[in-house]
mmCIF file of the N, C-alpha and C atoms, coordinates in Angstrom:
data_MODEL
# 
_entry.id   MODEL 
# 
loop_
_atom_site.group_PDB 
_atom_site.id 
_atom_site.type_symbol 
_atom_site.label_atom_id 
_atom_site.label_alt_id 
_atom_site.label_comp_id 
_atom_site.label_asym_id 
_atom_site.label_entity_id 
_atom_site.label_seq_id 
_atom_site.pdbx_PDB_ins_code 
_atom_site.Cartn_x 
_atom_site.Cartn_y 
_atom_site.Cartn_z 
_atom_site.occupancy 
_atom_site.B_iso_or_equiv 
_atom_site.pdbx_formal_charge 
_atom_site.auth_seq_id 
_atom_site.auth_comp_id 
_atom_site.auth_asym_id 
_atom_site.auth_atom_id 
_atom_site.pdbx_PDB_model_num 
ATOM 1   N N  . MET A 1 1  ? 181.831 8.599  94.656  1.00 0.00 ? 1  MET A N  1 
ATOM 2   C CA . MET A 1 1  ? 180.321 8.331  95.232  1.00 0.00 ? 1  MET A CA 1 
ATOM 3   C C  . MET A 1 1  ? 180.308 6.786  95.100  1.00 0.00 ? 1  MET A C  1 
ATOM 4   N N  . ALA A 1 2  ? 180.273 6.047  94.350  1.00 0.00 ? 2  ALA A N  1 
ATOM 5   C CA . ALA A 1 2  ? 180.535 4.865  94.278  1.00 0.00 ? 2  ALA A CA 1 
ATOM 6   C C  . ALA A 1 2  ? 181.207 4.520  95.631  1.00 0.00 ? 2  ALA A C  1 
ATOM 7   N N  . SER A 1 3  ? 182.608 4.487  95.901  1.00 0.00 ? 3  SER A N  1 
ATOM 8   C CA . SER A 1 3  ? 183.126 4.632  96.704  1.00 0.00 ? 3  SER A CA 1 
ATOM 9   C C  . SER A 1 3  ? 182.850 4.332  98.145  1.00 0.00 ? 3  SER A C  1 
ATOM 10  N N  . GLU A 1 4  ? 181.532 5.635  98.194  1.00 0.00 ? 4  GLU A N  1 
ATOM 11  C CA . GLU A 1 4  ? 180.644 5.281  99.457  1.00 0.00 ? 4  GLU A CA 1 
ATOM 12  C C  . GLU A 1 4  ? 179.710 4.519  99.706  1.00 0.00 ? 4  GLU A C  1 
ATOM 13  N N  . GLY A 1 5  ? 179.517 3.955  98.508  1.00 0.00 ? 5  GLY A N  1 
ATOM 14  C CA . GLY A 1 5  ? 177.773 3.021  98.184  1.00 0.00 ? 5  GLY A CA 1 
ATOM 15  C C  . GLY A 1 5  ? 176.978 3.605  98.233  1.00 0.00 ? 5  GLY A C  1 
ATOM 16  N N  . LEU A 1 6  ? 176.988 4.802  97.338  1.00 0.00 ? 6  LEU A N  1 
ATOM 17  C CA . LEU A 1 6  ? 176.267 5.654  96.663  1.00 0.00 ? 6  LEU A CA 1 
ATOM 18  C C  . LEU A 1 6  ? 176.030 5.556  95.401  1.00 0.00 ? 6  LEU A C  1 
ATOM 19  N N  . ARG A 1 7  ? 174.627 5.403  95.064  1.00 0.00 ? 7  ARG A N  1 
ATOM 20  C CA . ARG A 1 7  ? 174.267 5.254  93.584  1.00 0.00 ? 7  ARG A CA 1 
ATOM 21  C C  . ARG A 1 7  ? 173.258 6.561  92.843  1.00 0.00 ? 7  ARG A C  1 
ATOM 22  N N  . PRO A 1 8  ? 174.560 7.932  91.974  1.00 0.00 ? 8  PRO A N  1 
ATOM 23  C CA . PRO A 1 8  ? 173.670 8.884  91.782  1.00 0.00 ? 8  PRO A CA 1 
ATOM 24  C C  . PRO A 1 8  ? 173.106 8.693  90.368  1.00 0.00 ? 8  PRO A C  1 
ATOM 25  N N  . SER A 1 9  ? 172.607 9.958  90.459  1.00 0.00 ? 9  SER A N  1 
ATOM 26  C CA . SER A 1 9  ? 171.823 9.845  89.208  1.00 0.00 ? 9  SER A CA 1 
ATOM 27  C C  . SER A 1 9  ? 172.313 11.588 88.422  1.00 0.00 ? 9  SER A C  1 
ATOM 28  N N  . SER A 1 10 ? 172.075 11.258 87.158  1.00 0.00 ? 10 SER A N  1 
ATOM 29  C CA . SER A 1 10 ? 172.642 12.902 86.659  1.00 0.00 ? 10 SER A CA 1 
ATOM 30  C C  . SER A 1 10 ? 171.058 14.021 86.514  1.00 0.00 ? 10 SER A C  1 
ATOM 31  N N  . TRP A 1 11 ? 171.586 15.022 86.649  1.00 0.00 ? 11 TRP A N  1 
ATOM 32  C CA . TRP A 1 11 ? 170.363 16.014 86.215  1.00 0.00 ? 11 TRP A CA 1 
ATOM 33  C C  . TRP A 1 11 ? 171.002 17.139 85.568  1.00 0.00 ? 11 TRP A C  1 
ATOM 34  N N  . SER A 1 12 ? 169.911 18.318 85.248  1.00 0.00 ? 12 SER A N  1 
ATOM 35  C CA . SER A 1 12 ? 171.084 19.239 84.248  1.00 0.00 ? 12 SER A CA 1 
ATOM 36  C C  . SER A 1 12 ? 169.848 20.661 84.889  1.00 0.00 ? 12 SER A C  1 
ATOM 37  N N  . ASN A 1 13 ? 169.882 21.740 84.607  1.00 0.00 ? 13 ASN A N  1 
ATOM 38  C CA . ASN A 1 13 ? 169.070 22.779 84.435  1.00 0.00 ? 13 ASN A CA 1 
ATOM 39  C C  . ASN A 1 13 ? 169.845 24.137 83.860  1.00 0.00 ? 13 ASN A C  1 
ATOM 40  N N  . ALA A 1 14 ? 168.955 25.024 83.195  1.00 0.00 ? 14 ALA A N  1 
ATOM 41  C CA . ALA A 1 14 ? 169.224 25.956 81.800  1.00 0.00 ? 14 ALA A CA 1 
ATOM 42  C C  . ALA A 1 14 ? 169.576 27.027 82.769  1.00 0.00 ? 14 ALA A C  1 
ATOM 43  N N  . PRO A 1 15 ? 170.302 27.743 82.068  1.00 0.00 ? 15 PRO A N  1 
ATOM 44  C CA . PRO A 1 15 ? 171.027 29.088 83.219  1.00 0.00 ? 15 PRO A CA 1 
ATOM 45  C C  . PRO A 1 15 ? 169.696 29.919 83.954  1.00 0.00 ? 15 PRO A C  1 
ATOM 46  N N  . PHE A 1 16 ? 170.357 30.210 85.061  1.00 0.00 ? 16 PHE A N  1 
ATOM 47  C CA . PHE A 1 16 ? 168.902 31.121 85.874  1.00 0.00 ? 16 PHE A CA 1 
ATOM 48  C C  . PHE A 1 16 ? 167.907 30.078 86.143  1.00 0.00 ? 16 PHE A C  1 
ATOM 49  N N  . ASP A 1 17 ? 168.199 29.164 86.252  1.00 0.00 ? 17 ASP A N  1 
ATOM 50  C CA . ASP A 1 17 ? 166.692 28.128 86.725  1.00 0.00 ? 17 ASP A CA 1 
ATOM 51  C C  . ASP A 1 17 ? 166.543 28.867 88.269  1.00 0.00 ? 17 ASP A C  1 
ATOM 52  N N  . THR A 1 18 ? 165.501 28.466 88.986  1.00 0.00 ? 18 THR A N  1 
ATOM 53  C CA . THR A 1 18 ? 165.250 28.318 90.045  1.00 0.00 ? 18 THR A CA 1 
ATOM 54  C C  . THR A 1 18 ? 164.480 27.324 90.630  1.00 0.00 ? 18 THR A C  1 
ATOM 55  N N  . TYR A 1 19 ? 164.993 26.825 91.927  1.00 0.00 ? 19 TYR A N  1 
ATOM 56  C CA . TYR A 1 19 ? 164.131 26.325 93.071  1.00 0.00 ? 19 TYR A CA 1 
ATOM 57  C C  . TYR A 1 19 ? 163.669 26.789 94.415  1.00 0.00 ? 19 TYR A C  1 
ATOM 58  N N  . ALA A 1 20 ? 162.445 27.048 94.244  1.00 0.00 ? 20 ALA A N  1 
ATOM 59  C CA . ALA A 1 20 ? 161.835 27.940 95.480  1.00 0.00 ? 20 ALA A CA 1 
ATOM 60  C C  . ALA A 1 20 ? 162.309 26.637 96.636  1.00 0.00 ? 20 ALA A C  1 
ATOM 61  N N  . ALA A 1 21 ? 162.071 27.578 98.005  1.00 0.00 ? 21 ALA A N  1 
ATOM 62  C CA . ALA A 1 21 ? 162.284 27.052 99.182  1.00 0.00 ? 21 ALA A CA 1 
ATOM 63  C C  . ALA A 1 21 ? 161.875 25.449 99.391  1.00 0.00 ? 21 ALA A C  1 
ATOM 64  N N  . HIS A 1 22 ? 162.347 24.704 99.794  1.00 0.00 ? 22 HIS A N  1 
ATOM 65  C CA . HIS A 1 22 ? 161.770 23.140 99.955  1.00 0.00 ? 22 HIS A CA 1 
ATOM 66  C C  . HIS A 1 22 ? 162.948 22.382 101.238 1.00 0.00 ? 22 HIS A C  1 
ATOM 67  N N  . ARG A 1 23 ? 161.957 21.076 101.174 1.00 0.00 ? 23 ARG A N  1 
ATOM 68  C CA . ARG A 1 23 ? 162.792 20.612 102.129 1.00 0.00 ? 23 ARG A CA 1 
ATOM 69  C C  . ARG A 1 23 ? 162.970 18.799 101.639 1.00 0.00 ? 23 ARG A C  1 
ATOM 70  N N  . HIS A 1 24 ? 163.631 18.036 102.024 1.00 0.00 ? 24 HIS A N  1 
ATOM 71  C CA . HIS A 1 24 ? 163.397 16.636 101.777 1.00 0.00 ? 24 HIS A CA 1 
ATOM 72  C C  . HIS A 1 24 ? 163.346 15.690 102.679 1.00 0.00 ? 24 HIS A C  1 
ATOM 73  N N  . ASP A 1 25 ? 162.779 14.374 102.494 1.00 0.00 ? 25 ASP A N  1 
ATOM 74  C CA . ASP A 1 25 ? 163.117 13.689 104.060 1.00 0.00 ? 25 ASP A CA 1 
ATOM 75  C C  . ASP A 1 25 ? 163.980 12.630 104.036 1.00 0.00 ? 25 ASP A C  1 
ATOM 76  N N  . TYR A 1 26 ? 164.863 12.934 103.186 1.00 0.00 ? 26 TYR A N  1 
ATOM 77  C CA . TYR A 1 26 ? 166.424 11.865 102.945 1.00 0.00 ? 26 TYR A CA 1 
ATOM 78  C C  . TYR A 1 26 ? 167.508 12.964 102.876 1.00 0.00 ? 26 TYR A C  1 
ATOM 79  N N  . ASP A 1 27 ? 169.097 12.145 103.173 1.00 0.00 ? 27 ASP A N  1 
ATOM 80  C CA . ASP A 1 27 ? 169.984 13.036 103.304 1.00 0.00 ? 27 ASP A CA 1 
ATOM 81  C C  . ASP A 1 27 ? 170.224 12.564 102.020 1.00 0.00 ? 27 ASP A C  1 
ATOM 82  N N  . LYS A 1 28 ? 171.059 14.230 101.196 1.00 0.00 ? 28 LYS A N  1 
ATOM 83  C CA . LYS A 1 28 ? 171.235 14.487 99.591  1.00 0.00 ? 28 LYS A CA 1 
ATOM 84  C C  . LYS A 1 28 ? 172.992 14.399 99.569  1.00 0.00 ? 28 LYS A C  1 
ATOM 85  N N  . VAL A 1 29 ? 173.008 14.152 98.391  1.00 0.00 ? 29 VAL A N  1 
ATOM 86  C CA . VAL A 1 29 ? 174.820 14.548 97.967  1.00 0.00 ? 29 VAL A CA 1 
ATOM 87  C C  . VAL A 1 29 ? 174.393 15.035 96.807  1.00 0.00 ? 29 VAL A C  1 
ATOM 88  N N  . ILE A 1 30 ? 175.226 16.293 96.543  1.00 0.00 ? 30 ILE A N  1 
ATOM 89  C CA . ILE A 1 30 ? 175.546 16.950 95.376  1.00 0.00 ? 30 ILE A CA 1 
ATOM 90  C C  . ILE A 1 30 ? 176.856 17.004 94.618  1.00 0.00 ? 30 ILE A C  1 
ATOM 91  N N  . TYR A 1 31 ? 176.498 16.279 93.278  1.00 0.00 ? 31 TYR A N  1 
ATOM 92  C CA . TYR A 1 31 ? 178.057 16.860 93.213  1.00 0.00 ? 31 TYR A CA 1 
ATOM 93  C C  . TYR A 1 31 ? 178.111 17.352 91.622  1.00 0.00 ? 31 TYR A C  1 
ATOM 94  N N  . VAL A 1 32 ? 178.406 18.813 91.476  1.00 0.00 ? 32 VAL A N  1 
ATOM 95  C CA . VAL A 1 32 ? 178.750 19.258 90.470  1.00 0.00 ? 32 VAL A CA 1 
ATOM 96  C C  . VAL A 1 32 ? 179.357 19.243 89.893  1.00 0.00 ? 32 VAL A C  1 
ATOM 97  N N  . VAL A 1 33 ? 179.115 18.514 87.964  1.00 0.00 ? 33 VAL A N  1 
ATOM 98  C CA . VAL A 1 33 ? 180.175 17.956 87.183  1.00 0.00 ? 33 VAL A CA 1 
ATOM 99  C C  . VAL A 1 33 ? 180.213 19.288 86.292  1.00 0.00 ? 33 VAL A C  1 
ATOM 100 N N  . GLN A 1 34 ? 179.517 20.215 86.122  1.00 0.00 ? 34 GLN A N  1 
ATOM 101 C CA . GLN A 1 34 ? 179.564 21.059 84.807  1.00 0.00 ? 34 GLN A CA 1 
ATOM 102 C C  . GLN A 1 34 ? 178.634 22.522 85.462  1.00 0.00 ? 34 GLN A C  1 
ATOM 103 N N  . GLY A 1 35 ? 179.395 23.645 85.368  1.00 0.00 ? 35 GLY A N  1 
ATOM 104 C CA . GLY A 1 35 ? 178.352 25.053 85.598  1.00 0.00 ? 35 GLY A CA 1 
ATOM 105 C C  . GLY A 1 35 ? 178.564 25.004 86.911  1.00 0.00 ? 35 GLY A C  1 
ATOM 106 N N  . SER A 1 36 ? 177.477 25.716 87.556  1.00 0.00 ? 36 SER A N  1 
ATOM 107 C CA . SER A 1 36 ? 177.099 26.281 88.873  1.00 0.00 ? 36 SER A CA 1 
ATOM 108 C C  . SER A 1 36 ? 175.962 26.429 89.085  1.00 0.00 ? 36 SER A C  1 
ATOM 109 N N  . ILE A 1 37 ? 175.618 26.502 90.756  1.00 0.00 ? 37 ILE A N  1 
ATOM 110 C CA . ILE A 1 37 ? 174.504 26.598 91.195  1.00 0.00 ? 37 ILE A CA 1 
ATOM 111 C C  . ILE A 1 37 ? 175.040 26.896 92.478  1.00 0.00 ? 37 ILE A C  1 
ATOM 112 N N  . THR A 1 38 ? 173.970 28.133 93.215  1.00 0.00 ? 38 THR A N  1 
ATOM 113 C CA . THR A 1 38 ? 173.941 28.464 94.300  1.00 0.00 ? 38 THR A CA 1 
ATOM 114 C C  . THR A 1 38 ? 172.621 27.973 95.278  1.00 0.00 ? 38 THR A C  1 
ATOM 115 N N  . PHE A 1 39 ? 173.025 27.153 96.496  1.00 0.00 ? 39 PHE A N  1 
ATOM 116 C CA . PHE A 1 39 ? 172.086 27.115 97.407  1.00 0.00 ? 39 PHE A CA 1 
ATOM 117 C C  . PHE A 1 39 ? 171.836 27.694 98.196  1.00 0.00 ? 39 PHE A C  1 
ATOM 118 N N  . GLY A 1 40 ? 170.700 28.417 98.857  1.00 0.00 ? 40 GLY A N  1 
ATOM 119 C CA . GLY A 1 40 ? 170.470 29.111 99.614  1.00 0.00 ? 40 GLY A CA 1 
ATOM 120 C C  . GLY A 1 40 ? 170.311 28.530 100.780 1.00 0.00 ? 40 GLY A C  1 
ATOM 121 N N  . LEU A 1 41 ? 170.403 28.780 102.131 1.00 0.00 ? 41 LEU A N  1 
ATOM 122 C CA . LEU A 1 41 ? 169.814 28.057 103.482 1.00 0.00 ? 41 LEU A CA 1 
ATOM 123 C C  . LEU A 1 41 ? 169.585 28.984 104.141 1.00 0.00 ? 41 LEU A C  1 
ATOM 124 N N  . PRO A 1 42 ? 168.077 29.193 103.570 1.00 0.00 ? 42 PRO A N  1 
ATOM 125 C CA . PRO A 1 42 ? 167.337 30.702 104.243 1.00 0.00 ? 42 PRO A CA 1 
ATOM 126 C C  . PRO A 1 42 ? 167.122 30.492 105.621 1.00 0.00 ? 42 PRO A C  1 
ATOM 127 N N  . LEU A 1 43 ? 167.135 29.661 106.619 1.00 0.00 ? 43 LEU A N  1 
ATOM 128 C CA . LEU A 1 43 ? 166.884 29.674 108.006 1.00 0.00 ? 43 LEU A CA 1 
ATOM 129 C C  . LEU A 1 43 ? 168.383 29.605 108.667 1.00 0.00 ? 43 LEU A C  1 
ATOM 130 N N  . GLU A 1 44 ? 169.108 29.658 108.291 1.00 0.00 ? 44 GLU A N  1 
ATOM 131 C CA . GLU A 1 44 ? 170.630 29.761 108.221 1.00 0.00 ? 44 GLU A CA 1 
ATOM 132 C C  . GLU A 1 44 ? 171.269 30.982 107.848 1.00 0.00 ? 44 GLU A C  1 
ATOM 133 N N  . ALA A 1 45 ? 170.188 31.918 107.193 1.00 0.00 ? 45 ALA A N  1 
ATOM 134 C CA . ALA A 1 45 ? 170.934 33.239 106.323 1.00 0.00 ? 45 ALA A CA 1 
ATOM 135 C C  . ALA A 1 45 ? 172.266 33.027 105.343 1.00 0.00 ? 45 ALA A C  1 
ATOM 136 N N  . ARG A 1 46 ? 172.657 31.754 104.687 1.00 0.00 ? 46 ARG A N  1 
ATOM 137 C CA . ARG A 1 46 ? 173.732 31.784 103.931 1.00 0.00 ? 46 ARG A CA 1 
ATOM 138 C C  . ARG A 1 46 ? 173.011 31.101 102.783 1.00 0.00 ? 46 ARG A C  1 
ATOM 139 N N  . LYS A 1 47 ? 174.425 31.332 101.724 1.00 0.00 ? 47 LYS A N  1 
ATOM 140 C CA . LYS A 1 47 ? 174.104 30.585 100.414 1.00 0.00 ? 47 LYS A CA 1 
ATOM 141 C C  . LYS A 1 47 ? 175.456 30.123 100.413 1.00 0.00 ? 47 LYS A C  1 
ATOM 142 N N  . LEU A 1 48 ? 175.463 28.985 99.371  1.00 0.00 ? 48 LEU A N  1 
ATOM 143 C CA . LEU A 1 48 ? 176.769 28.358 99.245  1.00 0.00 ? 48 LEU A CA 1 
ATOM 144 C C  . LEU A 1 48 ? 176.688 28.320 97.433  1.00 0.00 ? 48 LEU A C  1 
ATOM 145 N N  . GLU A 1 49 ? 177.623 28.638 96.791  1.00 0.00 ? 49 GLU A N  1 
ATOM 146 C CA . GLU A 1 49 ? 177.792 28.370 95.359  1.00 0.00 ? 49 GLU A CA 1 
ATOM 147 C C  . GLU A 1 49 ? 178.750 27.501 95.431  1.00 0.00 ? 49 GLU A C  1 
ATOM 148 N N  . LEU A 1 50 ? 178.314 26.814 94.540  1.00 0.00 ? 50 LEU A N  1 
ATOM 149 C CA . LEU A 1 50 ? 178.858 25.417 93.709  1.00 0.00 ? 50 LEU A CA 1 
ATOM 150 C C  . LEU A 1 50 ? 179.151 25.829 92.337  1.00 0.00 ? 50 LEU A C  1 
ATOM 151 N N  . ARG A 1 51 ? 180.413 24.898 92.032  1.00 0.00 ? 51 ARG A N  1 
ATOM 152 C CA . ARG A 1 51 ? 180.784 24.838 90.840  1.00 0.00 ? 51 ARG A CA 1 
ATOM 153 C C  . ARG A 1 51 ? 181.729 23.753 90.443  1.00 0.00 ? 51 ARG A C  1 
ATOM 154 N N  . ALA A 1 52 ? 181.765 23.322 89.120  1.00 0.00 ? 52 ALA A N  1 
ATOM 155 C CA . ALA A 1 52 ? 182.203 22.383 88.958  1.00 0.00 ? 52 ALA A CA 1 
ATOM 156 C C  . ALA A 1 52 ? 183.138 21.599 89.896  1.00 0.00 ? 52 ALA A C  1 
ATOM 157 N N  . GLY A 1 53 ? 183.248 20.476 90.458  1.00 0.00 ? 53 GLY A N  1 
ATOM 158 C CA . GLY A 1 53 ? 184.293 19.761 91.386  1.00 0.00 ? 53 GLY A CA 1 
ATOM 159 C C  . GLY A 1 53 ? 183.439 19.993 92.676  1.00 0.00 ? 53 GLY A C  1 
ATOM 160 N N  . ASP A 1 54 ? 182.875 20.551 92.704  1.00 0.00 ? 54 ASP A N  1 
ATOM 161 C CA . ASP A 1 54 ? 182.367 20.824 94.418  1.00 0.00 ? 54 ASP A CA 1 
ATOM 162 C C  . ASP A 1 54 ? 181.243 19.899 94.325  1.00 0.00 ? 54 ASP A C  1 
ATOM 163 N N  . ARG A 1 55 ? 181.128 19.384 95.949  1.00 0.00 ? 55 ARG A N  1 
ATOM 164 C CA . ARG A 1 55 ? 179.976 18.698 96.686  1.00 0.00 ? 55 ARG A CA 1 
ATOM 165 C C  . ARG A 1 55 ? 179.580 19.085 97.632  1.00 0.00 ? 55 ARG A C  1 
ATOM 166 N N  . LEU A 1 56 ? 177.968 18.882 98.012  1.00 0.00 ? 56 LEU A N  1 
ATOM 167 C CA . LEU A 1 56 ? 176.934 19.419 98.886  1.00 0.00 ? 56 LEU A CA 1 
ATOM 168 C C  . LEU A 1 56 ? 176.444 18.279 99.536  1.00 0.00 ? 56 LEU A C  1 
ATOM 169 N N  . ASP A 1 57 ? 177.070 18.026 100.859 1.00 0.00 ? 57 ASP A N  1 
ATOM 170 C CA . ASP A 1 57 ? 175.627 17.174 101.847 1.00 0.00 ? 57 ASP A CA 1 
ATOM 171 C C  . ASP A 1 57 ? 175.070 18.133 102.146 1.00 0.00 ? 57 ASP A C  1 
ATOM 172 N N  . LEU A 1 58 ? 173.526 17.374 102.327 1.00 0.00 ? 58 LEU A N  1 
ATOM 173 C CA . LEU A 1 58 ? 172.380 18.432 102.663 1.00 0.00 ? 58 LEU A CA 1 
ATOM 174 C C  . LEU A 1 58 ? 171.325 17.318 103.860 1.00 0.00 ? 58 LEU A C  1 
ATOM 175 N N  . PRO A 1 59 ? 171.908 17.566 104.942 1.00 0.00 ? 59 PRO A N  1 
ATOM 176 C CA . PRO A 1 59 ? 171.331 16.436 105.995 1.00 0.00 ? 59 PRO A CA 1 
ATOM 177 C C  . PRO A 1 59 ? 169.307 16.674 105.551 1.00 0.00 ? 59 PRO A C  1 
ATOM 178 N N  . ALA A 1 60 ? 168.813 15.534 105.781 1.00 0.00 ? 60 ALA A N  1 
ATOM 179 C CA . ALA A 1 60 ? 167.399 15.513 105.630 1.00 0.00 ? 60 ALA A CA 1 
ATOM 180 C C  . ALA A 1 60 ? 166.538 16.594 106.418 1.00 0.00 ? 60 ALA A C  1 
ATOM 181 N N  . GLY A 1 61 ? 165.712 17.087 106.172 1.00 0.00 ? 61 GLY A N  1 
ATOM 182 C CA . GLY A 1 61 ? 165.113 18.548 106.523 1.00 0.00 ? 61 GLY A CA 1 
ATOM 183 C C  . GLY A 1 61 ? 165.562 19.977 106.412 1.00 0.00 ? 61 GLY A C  1 
ATOM 184 N N  . THR A 1 62 ? 166.247 19.841 105.652 1.00 0.00 ? 62 THR A N  1 
ATOM 185 C CA . THR A 1 62 ? 167.466 20.891 105.746 1.00 0.00 ? 62 THR A CA 1 
ATOM 186 C C  . THR A 1 62 ? 166.625 21.982 104.852 1.00 0.00 ? 62 THR A C  1 
ATOM 187 N N  . VAL A 1 63 ? 165.788 23.132 104.857 1.00 0.00 ? 63 VAL A N  1 
ATOM 188 C CA . VAL A 1 63 ? 165.163 23.853 103.777 1.00 0.00 ? 63 VAL A CA 1 
ATOM 189 C C  . VAL A 1 63 ? 166.422 24.656 103.456 1.00 0.00 ? 63 VAL A C  1 
ATOM 190 N N  . HIS A 1 64 ? 165.973 24.590 101.964 1.00 0.00 ? 64 HIS A N  1 
ATOM 191 C CA . HIS A 1 64 ? 167.138 25.174 101.147 1.00 0.00 ? 64 HIS A CA 1 
ATOM 192 C C  . HIS A 1 64 ? 166.124 25.223 99.783  1.00 0.00 ? 64 HIS A C  1 
ATOM 193 N N  . ASP A 1 65 ? 166.865 26.187 99.214  1.00 0.00 ? 65 ASP A N  1 
ATOM 194 C CA . ASP A 1 65 ? 166.786 26.878 97.765  1.00 0.00 ? 65 ASP A CA 1 
ATOM 195 C C  . ASP A 1 65 ? 167.871 26.632 96.466  1.00 0.00 ? 65 ASP A C  1 
ATOM 196 N N  . ALA A 1 66 ? 167.591 27.402 95.045  1.00 0.00 ? 66 ALA A N  1 
ATOM 197 C CA . ALA A 1 66 ? 168.920 26.958 94.453  1.00 0.00 ? 66 ALA A CA 1 
ATOM 198 C C  . ALA A 1 66 ? 168.515 28.407 92.995  1.00 0.00 ? 66 ALA A C  1 
ATOM 199 N N  . GLN A 1 67 ? 169.446 28.388 92.837  1.00 0.00 ? 67 GLN A N  1 
ATOM 200 C CA . GLN A 1 67 ? 169.682 29.298 91.867  1.00 0.00 ? 67 GLN A CA 1 
ATOM 201 C C  . GLN A 1 67 ? 170.746 29.153 90.877  1.00 0.00 ? 67 GLN A C  1 
ATOM 202 N N  . VAL A 1 68 ? 170.743 28.603 89.882  1.00 0.00 ? 68 VAL A N  1 
ATOM 203 C CA . VAL A 1 68 ? 171.349 27.879 88.855  1.00 0.00 ? 68 VAL A CA 1 
ATOM 204 C C  . VAL A 1 68 ? 172.419 29.004 88.164  1.00 0.00 ? 68 VAL A C  1 
ATOM 205 N N  . GLY A 1 69 ? 173.424 29.401 88.102  1.00 0.00 ? 69 GLY A N  1 
ATOM 206 C CA . GLY A 1 69 ? 174.270 30.085 87.607  1.00 0.00 ? 69 GLY A CA 1 
ATOM 207 C C  . GLY A 1 69 ? 174.241 30.073 85.977  1.00 0.00 ? 69 GLY A C  1 
ATOM 208 N N  . GLY A 1 70 ? 174.600 31.206 85.349  1.00 0.00 ? 70 GLY A N  1 
ATOM 209 C CA . GLY A 1 70 ? 174.624 31.617 83.764  1.00 0.00 ? 70 GLY A CA 1 
ATOM 210 C C  . GLY A 1 70 ? 175.123 30.539 83.107  1.00 0.00 ? 70 GLY A C  1 
ATOM 211 N N  . GLN A 1 71 ? 175.570 29.612 83.284  1.00 0.00 ? 71 GLN A N  1 
ATOM 212 C CA . GLN A 1 71 ? 176.454 28.758 81.957  1.00 0.00 ? 71 GLN A CA 1 
ATOM 213 C C  . GLN A 1 71 ? 175.526 26.998 82.618  1.00 0.00 ? 71 GLN A C  1 
ATOM 214 N N  . GLY A 1 72 ? 174.068 27.386 83.085  1.00 0.00 ? 72 GLY A N  1 
ATOM 215 C CA . GLY A 1 72 ? 173.835 26.266 83.594  1.00 0.00 ? 72 GLY A CA 1 
ATOM 216 C C  . GLY A 1 72 ? 174.234 25.292 84.439  1.00 0.00 ? 72 GLY A C  1 
ATOM 217 N N  . VAL A 1 73 ? 173.813 24.125 84.384  1.00 0.00 ? 73 VAL A N  1 
ATOM 218 C CA . VAL A 1 73 ? 174.922 22.905 85.589  1.00 0.00 ? 73 VAL A CA 1 
ATOM 219 C C  . VAL A 1 73 ? 174.151 21.916 84.734  1.00 0.00 ? 73 VAL A C  1 
ATOM 220 N N  . ILE A 1 74 ? 174.985 20.974 85.672  1.00 0.00 ? 74 ILE A N  1 
ATOM 221 C CA . ILE A 1 74 ? 174.935 19.546 85.920  1.00 0.00 ? 74 ILE A CA 1 
ATOM 222 C C  . ILE A 1 74 ? 175.631 18.909 86.388  1.00 0.00 ? 74 ILE A C  1 
ATOM 223 N N  . CYS A 1 75 ? 174.658 18.221 87.628  1.00 0.00 ? 75 CYS A N  1 
ATOM 224 C CA . CYS A 1 75 ? 175.022 17.502 88.596  1.00 0.00 ? 75 CYS A CA 1 
ATOM 225 C C  . CYS A 1 75 ? 174.821 16.091 88.744  1.00 0.00 ? 75 CYS A C  1 
ATOM 226 N N  . LEU A 1 76 ? 175.415 15.418 89.931  1.00 0.00 ? 76 LEU A N  1 
ATOM 227 C CA . LEU A 1 76 ? 175.108 14.245 90.312  1.00 0.00 ? 76 LEU A CA 1 
ATOM 228 C C  . LEU A 1 76 ? 174.806 14.270 91.582  1.00 0.00 ? 76 LEU A C  1 
ATOM 229 N N  . GLU A 1 77 ? 173.639 13.607 91.633  1.00 0.00 ? 77 GLU A N  1 
ATOM 230 C CA . GLU A 1 77 ? 172.687 13.324 92.990  1.00 0.00 ? 77 GLU A CA 1 
ATOM 231 C C  . GLU A 1 77 ? 172.880 12.113 93.280  1.00 0.00 ? 77 GLU A C  1 
ATOM 232 N N  . ALA A 1 78 ? 172.762 11.738 94.866  1.00 0.00 ? 78 ALA A N  1 
ATOM 233 C CA . ALA A 1 78 ? 172.751 10.742 95.449  1.00 0.00 ? 78 ALA A CA 1 
ATOM 234 C C  . ALA A 1 78 ? 172.094 10.847 96.673  1.00 0.00 ? 78 ALA A C  1 
ATOM 235 N N  . HIS A 1 79 ? 170.980 9.803  97.029  1.00 0.00 ? 79 HIS A N  1 
ATOM 236 C CA . HIS A 1 79 ? 170.333 9.920  98.305  1.00 0.00 ? 79 HIS A CA 1 
ATOM 237 C C  . HIS A 1 79 ? 171.136 8.964  99.319  1.00 0.00 ? 79 HIS A C  1 
ATOM 238 N N  . LYS A 1 80 ? 171.093 9.115  100.635 1.00 0.00 ? 80 LYS A N  1 
ATOM 239 C CA . LYS A 1 80 ? 171.667 8.579  101.904 1.00 0.00 ? 80 LYS A CA 1 
ATOM 240 C C  . LYS A 1 80 ? 170.391 7.906  102.843 1.00 0.00 ? 80 LYS A C  1 
# 
């Protein structure tokens, strides 16, 4: 992320935490450090399961929800 000029911050969630569908007005980059999280893209009828080492680039305005896996999750996140 640093090589791309991004300044990430860290966040974490407990096992099975959920986020209701929402959107952001900025591009978001998420990198999973530990655990897992599944992002739902309801308008596209898709789900993306991310595990340690996976990255998600989420364009501004993308409606998404999330469900944390059974081991919780630790992520790095940066905004473009």
